[in-house]
C-alpha positions in Angstrom: -10.6 2.6 4.7 -9.0 5.7 6.2 -6.9 7.8 3.9 -4.6 10.6 5.2 -3.4 13.2 2.7 -0.4 15.2 3.7 1.1 18.0 1.7 4.9 18.3 2.1 6.2 21.1 4.4 7.5 24.4 3.2 10.4 24.0 0.8 13.2 26.1 -0.5 12.2 28.3 -3.4 15.1 27.3 -5.6 17.1 24.2 -6.4 18.6 22.6 -9.6 15.1 21.2 -10.3 11.7 21.3 -8.8 12.1 17.6 -7.7 15.3 18.5 -5.8 13.8 21.3 -3.6 14.4 20.5 0.1 12.4 21.4 3.2 13.3 24.6 5.1 13.6 24.7 8.8 10.1 26.1 9.0 8.9 23.3 6.8 10.4 20.7 9.1 8.6 22.3 12.1 5.3 22.3 10.2 5.7 18.6 9.4 6.5 17.7 13.0 3.3 19.5 14.0 1.3 17.5 11.4 2.9 14.3 12.5 1.7 14.8 16.1 -1.9 14.7 14.8 -1.2 11.1 13.6 0.1 9.9 16.9 -1.7 6.7 17.9 -3.2 6.1 14.5 -2.9 2.5 13.2 -1.2 3.5 10.0 -0.3 0.5 7.8 1.4 2.2 4.9 3.1 5.5 3.9 3.1 6.2 0.2 5.4 9.0 -0.8 6.2 11.1 -3.9 9.8 10.6 -5.1 10.5 14.4 -4.9 13.0 15.3 -2.2 10.7 17.6 -0.1 8.0 14.9 0.0 10.5 12.2 1.0 11.9 14.4 3.7 8.4 15.1 5.0 7.6 11.3 5.1 10.8 10.5 6.8 10.1 13.1 9.5 6.6 11.7 10.0 8.1 8.1 10.2 10.6 9.2 12.8 8.1 11.2 14.9 5.7 8.3 15.0 8.3 5.5 15.3 6.5 4.0 12.3 7.9 0.7 11.1 5.3 -0.3 8.5 5.5 -0.2 4.7 7.2 2.9 3.4 6.8 3.0 -0.4 7.9 5.3 -3.2 4.9 6.2 -5.4 5.9 7.7 -8.7 2.2 8.6 -9.2 2.2 11.2 -6.4 4.1 14.0 -8.1 2.7 17.5 -8.4 1.3 17.1 -11.9 0.2 13.5 -11.6 -3.3 12.6 -12.7 -5.6 12.0 -9.7 -7.5 9.4 -11.7 -4.2 7.4 -11.9 -3.9 7.8 -8.1 -7.4 6.3 -7.7 -6.3 3.2 -9.8 -3.3 2.7 -7.5 -5.3 3.3 -4.3 -7.9 0.7 -5.4 -5.4 -2.0 -4.3 -5.5 -0.8 -0.6 -9.1 -1.4 0.5 -9.1 -1.8 4.3 -5.9 -0.1 5.3 -5.1 3.1 7.0 -2.8 4.9 4.6 -0.8 8.1 4.5 -0.1 9.8 1.2 2.7 12.4 1.2 2.5 14.5 -1.9 2.1 18.0 -3.5 -0.3 20.6 -4.8 -2.1 20.6 -7.1 -2.4 16.8 -6.9 -3.3 16.5 -3.2 -6.1 19.1 -3.4 -7.5 17.8 -6.6 -7.3 14.2 -5.4 -9.0 15.1 -2.1 -11.8 16.9 -3.9 -12.3 14.0 -6.3 -12.6 11.5 -3.5 -15.1 13.6 -1.6 -17.2 15.3 -4.3 -16.8 12.9 -7.2 -15.3 15.7 -9.4 -12.2 17.9 -9.6 -13.9 21.3 -9.5 -13.8 21.6 -5.6 -10.2 20.8 -4.6 -9.3 20.7 -0.9 -7.4 23.8 0.3 -4.1 22.2 1.2 -1.3 24.5 2.4 2.1 23.3 3.2 1.9 20.5 5.8 -1.9 20.5 5.7 -3.3 17.1 6.8 -6.7 15.8 5.6 -8.4 12.7 7.0 -10.8 10.9 4.7 -12.9 7.9 5.4 -15.0 5.5 3.3 -15.5 2.0 2.1 -12.9 2.5 -0.6 -10.9 5.2 -2.3 -13.2 6.0 -5.1 -14.5 9.2 -6.6 -17.3 10.6 -4.5 -17.3 7.8 -2.0 -15.1 9.2 0.8 -16.0 11.7 3.6 -13.7 14.4 4.9 -13.4 13.9 8.6 -10.8 16.5 9.5 -8.6 19.1 7.7 -5.9 20.7 9.7 -3.3 23.3 8.8 -0.1 24.2 10.6 -0.2 27.1 13.0 
């Protein structure tokens, strides 16, 4: 299994609610840069947080790649979601190449849990950072970090 973790691009500081914050122009550029790193990858599924900035990020990636696979809303990918719940959901995707589009602190904590088996060493995920993890399955401590890239 290959799992890609993408944090949304830079978002506006204010909105009616945190869930409604939109990407800035700079955030859109960051996301396009991250999307280019996925060119040629055989992605099967994009799972995305329901928050506006994450959906905008995923839509930009989909457009950049011409992706026509599964594009699914995942309520368990919000900033304060429990990474253990994410593991339960990911357990249903064993042999796929999946992109998760989500937020801090979840994305860093989930990455650390998958790699180290605990949550004390989160991945340093800035806006539009992209991590590539690989392993037999998405389980705590069973994945290896292959690459971690940050926008320029």
